[in-house]
N, C-alpha and C positions, 0 to 999 in steps of 0.2 A: 768142798768144790761146788761152793755157791755160786749160782749162775751158769754152771758147765752144762749143757743140754747135749747128750750123745744120741746120735740116730743111729742104733744097732744095725740098719739096713745099709747106710751108708758104710759102716765099718765094715760089715761083710762083703759088701761090692769091692770096697779098697782092698781087702785082703784077697778077693778073688783075683782082682786085677793084678795086684802084686804078684801072685803064683803064677799066673798066665806070663806077665812079663819075664820072670825068671826062667820058666820054661822056653821061651823064645830065645832067652840071652844064650841058655844051655845049647839049643840047637845051632845058633849061629857059631858059638865058640867051637864046637864038636866040627861042624863044616871047615872052620878055619883050621882045626888042627889035622883034618884029615888031607888038606890040599897045601899045608906049610911044611918044608922040611923039617926033620927031626932037628937037626943043628939049631936051625931058626929059633924054633920054640922053646927047645930045652934051655939056649941061652937066655933068652927073654924070662923064662921061669927061674933060672939061677939068679938073675939080677934082681928079681922081683922078692925072691926069698932073702937074698942077702940084704935089701931095702929094709925088709921086716926085722931081720935080726938086728941090723944096726939102731932102727929106731926103737927097739925093744931095750937095747942096751943105754938109751939116753934118758929112759925113765926112771 
């Protein structure tokens, strides 16, 4: 990796920011789950899981 210069401070800052963004997303998602009827979010999860299963079979 000639010519590649890594700034460990930048990498650590990116890592921290990514972690904080994930936590913020989890908070938003939990709030959505709390206010959304079970029938709605369970249907969406089923569609998501089914889509993953189908794409896995294509590989």
